[in-house]
NUBA-509226 format. One record per residue (C-alpha): residue number from 1; residue in three letters; chain; x, y, z. Coordinates in pm, 1 decimal. Layout:
N
- i/aa/ch/u/v/w
- NUM/ala/A/X/Y/Z
...
//
This chain:
346
- i/aa/ch/u/v/w
- 1/met/A/4362.6/586.0/28.9
- 2/arg/A/4068.3/749.2/-146.2
- 3/leu/A/3746.2/747.5/45.6
- 4/ser/A/3451.7/584.7/-127.5
- 5/thr/A/3209.1/831.3/-285.8
- 6/thr/A/2968.5/578.4/-430.8
- 7/arg/A/2694.7/669.3/-185.5
- 8/glu/A/2676.8/1022.1/-319.6
- 9/ala/A/2692.8/911.1/-684.2
- 10/val/A/2430.0/638.9/-667.2
- 11/gln/A/2089.5/758.5/-784.7
- 12/arg/A/1789.3/530.1/-762.6
- 13/ile/A/1542.9/736.3/-964.7
- 14/trp/A/1381.9/605.0/-1281.3
- 15/thr/A/1123.0/784.3/-1492.3
- 16/val/A/921.3/696.7/-1800.4
- 17/arg/A/695.6/913.4/-2013.6
- 18/leu/A/408.5/815.9/-2238.6
- 19/his/A/386.5/1043.9/-2541.9
- 20/pro/A/40.3/1021.9/-2702.9
- 21/gln/A/23.5/964.1/-3076.8
- 22/ala/A/-202.2/797.3/-3330.9
- 23/gly/A/-194.5/418.6/-3303.1
- 24/gly/A/-78.9/409.9/-2939.3
- 25/pro/A/152.8/604.0/-2707.2
- 26/leu/A/532.4/601.4/-2720.7
- 27/leu/A/717.5/494.9/-2407.0
- 28/ala/A/1031.5/703.1/-2354.3
- 29/cys/A/1290.7/645.1/-2083.6
- 30/pro/A/1590.5/879.1/-2038.3
- 31/his/A/1808.8/602.3/-1892.5
- 32/pro/A/2127.8/560.2/-2099.7
- 33/arg/A/2076.5/183.9/-2125.5
- 34/cys/A/1734.2/225.1/-2285.7
- 35/ala/A/1673.9/239.2/-2659.4
- 36/ala/A/1457.8/482.8/-2849.9
- 37/ala/A/1093.0/537.5/-2764.9
- 38/thr/A/881.1/224.2/-2800.7
- 39/pro/A/524.6/228.3/-2941.0
- 40/leu/A/268.5/56.0/-2720.5
- 41/pro/A/-96.1/-52.8/-2747.1
- 42/ala/A/-314.7/202.7/-2571.1
- 43/asp/A/-480.1/-53.1/-2341.9
- 44/ser/A/-149.4/-185.9/-2203.9
- 45/ala/A/60.0/132.2/-2190.5
- 46/arg/A/24.0/182.9/-1815.9
- 47/ser/A/120.4/-175.0/-1732.3
- 48/ala/A/415.9/-158.2/-1972.6
- 49/ala/A/540.1/162.5/-1809.9
- 50/leu/A/528.6/9.3/-1461.8
- 51/thr/A/696.2/-308.4/-1583.4
- 52/his/A/973.5/-100.1/-1740.9
- 53/leu/A/1035.7/80.4/-1412.1
- 54/ala/A/1040.6/-250.3/-1224.8
- 55/arg/A/1312.1/-382.5/-1458.1
- 56/his/A/1532.8/-85.6/-1378.0
- 57/ala/A/1481.4/-134.9/-1004.3
- 58/arg/A/1574.6/-502.9/-1034.1
- 59/ala/A/1884.3/-423.2/-1241.2
- 60/asp/A/2009.2/-150.1/-1004.4
- 61/val/A/1969.7/-329.7/-673.2
- 62/leu/A/2149.4/-178.4/-373.6
- 63/pro/A/2195.3/-314.4/-20.5
- 64/pro/A/1951.4/-149.4/221.0
- 65/his/A/2227.1/34.9/409.2
- 66/leu/A/2335.6/212.7/87.2
- 67/arg/A/1988.4/332.1/-12.2
- 68/thr/A/1911.4/695.6/65.4
- 69/cys/A/1609.8/922.3/29.6
- 70/gln/A/1633.9/1065.8/-321.7
- 71/cys/A/1362.0/1317.1/-241.6
- 72/arg/A/1568.2/1462.4/40.4
- 73/ala/A/1870.8/1484.1/-190.1
- 74/arg/A/1664.4/1718.8/-407.7
- 75/gly/A/1554.3/1942.8/-125.2
- 76/cys/A/1225.4/1755.1/-77.6
- 77/ala/A/1086.6/1926.2/-387.9
- 78/trp/A/854.0/1636.5/-471.5
- 79/his/A/596.6/1717.0/-202.3
- 80/arg/A/462.3/1989.3/20.5
- 81/pro/A/662.3/2072.5/335.5
- 82/his/A/640.3/1829.7/628.1
- 83/arg/A/822.2/1767.0/953.7
- 84/gly/A/1131.9/1614.1/795.1
- 85/cys/A/1269.9/1286.1/665.8
- 86/ala/A/1207.3/983.2/883.7
- 87/gly/A/1149.0/610.8/865.3
- 88/pro/A/1291.0/338.3/641.5
- 89/val/A/1383.4/399.8/278.7
- 90/leu/A/1109.3/262.9/52.3
- 91/leu/A/1039.3/247.6/-319.0
- 92/ala/A/784.3/516.2/-405.7
- 93/leu/A/590.3/506.0/-732.8
- 94/thr/A/450.5/844.6/-838.6
- 95/arg/A/207.7/922.8/-1118.9
- 96/tyr/A/208.9/1274.4/-1260.2
- 97/arg/A/100.6/1463.6/-1570.6
- 98/ser/A/-234.0/1280.0/-1553.9
- 99/gly/A/-70.0/942.1/-1597.8
- 100/arg/A/152.7/1042.0/-1889.5
- 101/ala/A/462.7/1016.9/-1669.4
- 102/trp/A/572.0/785.1/-1387.7
- 103/arg/A/860.8/798.1/-1142.7
- 104/leu/A/1003.0/519.0/-926.4
- 105/ala/A/1251.8/630.8/-664.1
- 106/asp/A/1388.7/558.7/-320.1
- 107/ala/A/1227.0/779.2/-56.3
- 108/cys/A/1198.2/769.9/319.0
- 109/ala/A/860.8/676.1/466.8
- 110/ala/A/785.2/1036.5/567.4
- 111/cys/A/851.5/1175.6/219.0
- 112/ala/A/663.3/892.4/47.1
- 113/ala/A/358.3/957.9/263.8
- 114/ala/A/366.1/1330.2/180.8
- 115/met/A/384.4/1284.7/-198.0
- 116/ser/A/66.5/1316.0/-402.3
- 117/his/A/-43.2/1034.9/-636.0
- 118/thr/A/218.8/807.3/-483.0
- 119/ala/A/212.3/442.4/-380.1
- 120/val/A/474.7/246.1/-190.8
- 121/val/A/594.7/-54.9/-388.2
- 122/pro/A/675.5/-353.3/-161.8
- 123/asp/A/1031.0/-473.5/-217.8
- 124/thr/A/899.7/-826.6/-270.5
- 125/ser/A/737.5/-702.9/-592.0
- 126/leu/A/1083.0/-659.6/-742.1
- 127/arg/A/1261.2/-970.2/-617.0
- 128/pro/A/1266.8/-1295.3/-811.4
- 129/gly/A/1120.1/-1579.8/-612.8
- 130/arg/A/1373.4/-1795.2/-431.5
- 131/arg/A/1322.0/-2124.0/-259.8
- 132/cys/A/1548.8/-2209.6/27.4
- 133/pro/A/1626.7/-2575.4/93.6
- 134/ala/A/1412.5/-2705.8/375.6
- 135/ser/A/1709.1/-2885.7/534.0
- 136/arg/A/1915.0/-2571.3/597.4
- 137/thr/A/1710.6/-2418.0/875.6
- 138/pro/A/1454.8/-2563.9/1112.6
- 139/ala/A/1096.3/-2448.3/1089.4
- 140/ala/A/1045.8/-2126.6/1277.9
- 141/ala/A/789.4/-2108.4/1554.9
- 142/pro/A/475.1/-1914.2/1456.6
- 143/arg/A/471.1/-1546.4/1552.6
- 144/pro/A/169.6/-1362.1/1683.5
- 145/leu/A/-15.0/-1151.2/1425.9
- 146/his/A/68.8/-825.8/1600.6
- 147/gly/A/416.7/-745.1/1472.6
- 148/pro/A/533.4/-428.7/1296.5
- 149/gly/A/584.2/-627.0/975.4
- 150/glu/A/211.0/-686.5/932.1
- 151/arg/A/131.7/-322.3/1006.3
- 152/leu/A/392.2/-201.7/757.8
- 153/arg/A/270.5/-437.6/486.7
- 154/val/A/-91.2/-323.0/529.7
- 155/arg/A/17.0/42.3/533.6
- 156/glu/A/210.7/-9.8/209.4
- 157/met/A/-86.1/-176.0/42.8
- 158/leu/A/-332.3/90.9/160.2
- 159/thr/A/-97.9/351.7/13.7
- 160/tyr/A/-83.7/160.3/-313.0
- 161/leu/A/-463.9/129.0/-329.7
- 162/ala/A/-501.0/500.8/-259.9
- 163/ala/A/-315.4/565.8/-586.1
- 164/ala/A/-446.0/270.4/-789.4
- 165/leu/A/-819.6/307.2/-719.0
- 166/pro/A/-1043.3/603.9/-801.2
- 167/arg/A/-1093.8/847.5/-515.1
- 168/phe/A/-1467.3/769.9/-499.3
- 169/thr/A/-1412.9/394.1/-444.7
- 170/ser/A/-1631.1/286.0/-150.0
- 171/pro/A/-1475.6/176.2/182.0
- 172/ala/A/-1622.2/-174.8/143.3
- 173/ala/A/-1462.1/-210.6/-200.8
- 174/arg/A/-1129.6/-89.3/-59.5
- 175/leu/A/-1141.3/-350.4/216.9
- 176/leu/A/-1215.5/-615.7/-43.5
- 177/ala/A/-934.5/-489.1/-270.3
- 178/leu/A/-691.7/-499.8/22.6
- 179/gln/A/-763.2/-867.7/84.8
- 180/cys/A/-729.9/-941.8/-286.6
- 181/ala/A/-397.6/-759.8/-312.8
- 182/leu/A/-249.8/-929.2/-5.8
- 183/arg/A/-372.8/-1277.9/-95.8
- 184/ala/A/-288.7/-1273.2/-468.9
- 185/asp/A/-48.7/-1537.7/-598.6
- 186/ala/A/252.8/-1486.0/-825.8
- 187/gly/A/24.8/-1485.3/-1130.1
- 188/ala/A/-189.1/-1202.1/-984.5
- 189/tyr/A/-483.7/-1440.9/-929.0
- 190/val/A/-677.6/-1449.0/-604.5
- 191/arg/A/-944.1/-1686.1/-474.7
- 192/leu/A/-1142.0/-1576.6/-170.1
- 193/pro/A/-1343.8/-1843.7/10.6
- 194/gly/A/-1702.8/-1777.2/104.1
- 195/ser/A/-1621.8/-1813.7/474.4
- 196/leu/A/-1378.2/-1523.0/454.4
- 197/leu/A/-1631.2/-1302.4/277.0
- 198/arg/A/-1899.7/-1394.7/531.0
- 199/gly/A/-1666.3/-1301.1/816.1
- 200/met/A/-1606.2/-963.5/650.0
- 201/arg/A/-1983.5/-927.7/590.7
- 202/leu/A/-1913.6/-889.3/219.5
- 203/tyr/A/-2062.9/-1219.1/104.1
- 204/gly/A/-2304.9/-1176.7/-183.0
- 205/arg/A/-2195.9/-815.7/-240.1
- 206/gly/A/-2156.6/-848.6/-615.8
- 207/glu/A/-2167.9/-472.0/-660.4
- 208/leu/A/-1829.9/-442.3/-487.6
- 209/trp/A/-1663.6/-672.6/-740.2
- 210/gln/A/-1833.4/-475.4/-1018.9
- 211/glu/A/-1701.0/-153.3/-866.9
- 212/leu/A/-1342.4/-283.8/-879.8
- 213/glu/A/-1399.4/-419.9/-1229.8
- 214/his/A/-1533.1/-85.5/-1347.7
- 215/ala/A/-1218.1/80.5/-1206.8
- 216/gly/A/-1010.8/-151.4/-1428.5
- 217/trp/A/-832.0/-300.1/-1127.8
- 218/leu/A/-944.4/-663.7/-1152.8
- 219/arg/A/-1145.2/-902.7/-1365.4
- 220/cys/A/-1375.8/-1160.3/-1206.8
- 221/arg/A/-1340.1/-1523.6/-1310.2
- 222/ala/A/-1583.5/-1812.5/-1290.2
- 223/asp/A/-1533.8/-2034.8/-985.0
- 224/arg/A/-1717.2/-2281.2/-769.4
- 225/his/A/-1986.7/-2125.7/-551.1
- 226/pro/A/-1944.8/-1980.1/-287.3
- 227/his/A/-1582.8/-1888.7/-368.9
- 228/met/A/-1488.4/-1580.2/-568.0
- 229/lys/A/-1195.4/-1579.7/-806.8
- 230/ala/A/-1042.7/-1277.9/-978.5
- 231/gln/A/-738.7/-1169.6/-1175.1
- 232/leu/A/-569.1/-848.0/-1064.5
- 233/leu/A/-489.9/-640.0/-1371.4
- 234/asp/A/-207.5/-437.5/-1215.2
- 235/ala/A/33.4/-731.1/-1233.9
- 236/ala/A/343.0/-509.3/-1247.3
- 237/leu/A/286.8/-423.1/-880.5
- 238/leu/A/115.2/-730.6/-744.2
- 239/ala/A/284.4/-1030.5/-907.9
- 240/gln/A/506.4/-1107.2/-611.9
- 241/gly/A/709.2/-1428.0/-609.3
- 242/ala/A/862.1/-1391.4/-264.8
- 243/gly/A/689.0/-1289.6/54.3
- 244/arg/A/352.0/-1451.5/-8.3
- 245/arg/A/342.2/-1594.5/344.4
- 246/val/A/421.5/-1250.6/487.3
- 247/arg/A/141.8/-1094.6/282.4
- 248/ala/A/-98.7/-1366.2/392.8
- 249/arg/A/-17.5/-1287.3/756.5
- 250/ala/A/-79.9/-919.9/687.6
- 251/ala/A/-414.1/-1005.7/526.1
- 252/gln/A/-512.8/-1199.6/837.1
- 253/trp/A/-403.5/-916.1/1064.8
- 254/ala/A/-608.8/-671.1/858.2
- 255/leu/A/-924.4/-864.2/953.9
- 256/arg/A/-858.7/-791.6/1323.2
- 257/pro/A/-605.0/-505.5/1326.7
- 258/ala/A/-486.8/-510.2/1685.9
- 259/pro/A/-479.2/-294.4/1887.3
- 260/val/A/-766.8/-115.6/1706.2
- 261/ala/A/-980.4/-422.1/1629.5
- 262/leu/A/-1345.4/-322.1/1609.9
- 263/pro/A/-1627.9/-558.5/1703.9
- 264/ser/A/-1812.6/-702.2/1405.0
- 265/gly/A/-2104.5/-511.0/1262.5
- 266/trp/A/-1953.8/-164.8/1227.7
- 267/pro/A/-1984.6/9.1/887.2
- 268/pro/A/-1697.2/-42.5/639.9
- 269/ser/A/-1604.9/327.9/659.8
- 270/val/A/-1533.7/292.6/1032.6
- 271/gln/A/-1354.2/-39.7/981.7
- 272/leu/A/-1128.4/108.2/713.5
- 273/thr/A/-1044.0/408.6/931.0
- 274/ala/A/-965.3/178.4/1223.2
- 275/leu/A/-739.4/-28.0/997.5
- 276/ala/A/-552.8/280.1/872.7
- 277/val/A/-512.0/404.4/1230.2
- 278/ala/A/-384.9/64.1/1347.3
- 279/ser/A/-131.0/51.1/1064.0
- 280/cys/A/11.5/386.1/1183.9
- 281/thr/A/11.0/304.0/1555.6
- 282/ser/A/312.7/211.6/1764.0
- 283/gly/A/257.8/119.4/2126.5
- 284/glu/A/-31.0/325.5/2262.2
- 285/ala/A/-10.8/622.3/2024.8
- 286/gly/A/21.2/711.7/1659.9
- 287/ser/A/12.6/998.3/1414.6
- 288/ile/A/-18.7/1075.1/1044.3
- 289/asp/A/-87.4/1372.9/819.9
- 290/met/A/-461.4/1433.4/794.8
- 291/glu/A/-444.9/1453.9/414.8
- 292/val/A/-264.4/1117.9/400.7
- 293/leu/A/-518.6/954.0/634.1
- 294/ala/A/-805.4/1083.4/419.9
- 295/arg/A/-632.3/956.4/105.4
- 296/leu/A/-573.7/610.0/253.8
- 297/cys/A/-944.6/582.3/336.2
- 298/gly/A/-1076.3/751.9/22.2
- 299/his/A/-1273.3/1028.8/189.1
- 300/ser/A/-1240.5/1394.7/287.1
- 301/pro/A/-1057.5/1528.6/594.6
- 302/his/A/-1393.4/1635.4/740.5
- 303/gln/A/-1520.0/1276.6/712.7
- 304/ala/A/-1196.6/1156.8/872.6
- 305/glu/A/-1266.0/1374.3/1176.8
- 306/glu/A/-1615.3/1228.1/1214.6
- 307/leu/A/-1485.1/871.5/1182.9
- 308/leu/A/-1212.5/933.0/1440.6
- 309/asp/A/-1485.6/1056.9/1674.4
- 310/arg/A/-1666.2/725.2/1622.9
- 311/leu/A/-1350.2/536.7/1718.6
- 312/val/A/-1346.2/734.8/2041.3
- 313/ile/A/-1711.5/643.7/2097.7
- 314/thr/A/-1627.1/274.3/2052.3
- 315/arg/A/-1340.3/323.1/2303.8
- 316/met/A/-1085.7/203.5/2051.5
- 317/leu/A/-919.9/543.2/2101.5
- 318/thr/A/-911.0/744.9/2420.7
- 319/ser/A/-859.9/1071.1/2231.4
- 320/trp/A/-734.5/1225.6/1909.2
- 321/arg/A/-603.2/1568.9/1816.5
- 322/tyr/A/-561.2/1762.8/1492.3
- 323/cys/A/-286.6/2023.7/1461.5
- 324/arg/A/-378.0/2259.7/1177.2
- 325/glu/A/-31.1/2418.6/1166.3
- 326/thr/A/135.8/2088.7/1071.8
- 327/asp/A/-175.0/1914.4/928.5
- 328/glu/A/-97.4/1623.8/1162.0
- 329/val/A/-354.6/1413.3/1341.2
- 330/ser/A/-244.2/1214.9/1645.6
- 331/trp/A/-423.1/975.0/1877.6
- 332/his/A/-386.3/772.7/2195.4
- 333/leu/A/-510.0/423.8/2270.5
- 334/pro/A/-640.6/287.7/2601.5
- 335/ser/A/-387.8/110.7/2819.4
- 336/pro/A/-387.1/-271.5/2777.0
- 337/ala/A/-578.4/-319.8/3102.6
- 338/asn/A/-851.6/-73.8/3005.4
- 339/ala/A/-865.4/-216.4/2653.2
- 340/gly/A/-925.3/-562.7/2799.0
- 341/arg/A/-1214.2/-438.7/3009.2
- 342/thr/A/-1363.4/-259.2/2707.7
- 343/ser/A/-1346.7/-576.4/2497.2
- 344/ala/A/-1516.4/-775.4/2770.6
- 345/gln/A/-1800.7/-522.8/2791.0
- 346/gln/A/-1853.0/-535.9/2414.2
//
């Protein structure tokens, strides 16, 4: 009997290129099932390219146990050297050639985090929405908002925002964009109540919405005061049919990202750093490449060091360490008993 070799033959890498020309760019895809290059309007070329990649991913679905890191199969040539492949296999979207080319491929979490101009695409973005009959299974008991699923979802969305938003986007605008991305419906519309914005201390901050509008990431819509309504313009990534409840739980966890939940009143830069640290923490410790941490928070590595020091001052972290040889930053959290005493004092 011949052993199966499908695992070696299967390649989950799709690329598209946008060739500039008068009247709008041409979208070219080397996949054998695709036709000749298609002309596109200039203002919708990026969205069309991402939608094209999403169609390929939907058409070439593989069970999770058959998916492998395509970056590793190519000698990890898509990023600078790191400690090695690790973590679950994710869909990584990479922009290169200044946005004239895009690649969507399976990559392990470690490789995806080390790639430049790369965002992790949640699998729910590529699945058609399905409704299960209510009579088949009883309602599940509610879970606490501390599970690894919420952390992973927030980490994926922070990675996406790091690629989708300009590098100079303010921490407050990034926190707002995170809530919008996690709470958006299948039509890429989001409506944030005034109570939520007040709790985040972002109520009345119209300049933050203008900042995201200027970046071309969303468009504000008229709504009843004090709510804010917007349409996310990157619908190819955010129009998710399935998993809305999971994303809503992640959005709620991001407001108080245990076990690194800061007291209210701290600046958005510290809050965003605490959120990124919490999303990379397991148990009482965590680690991440310094460059990746800085990219998730939209600031420089030097600023990241200062903000980590502030987390130590707040006693959210007991210590942190930066290894220049591996460019890795690691940290330790207080034990649960000490963390409880710290919370009581604050």
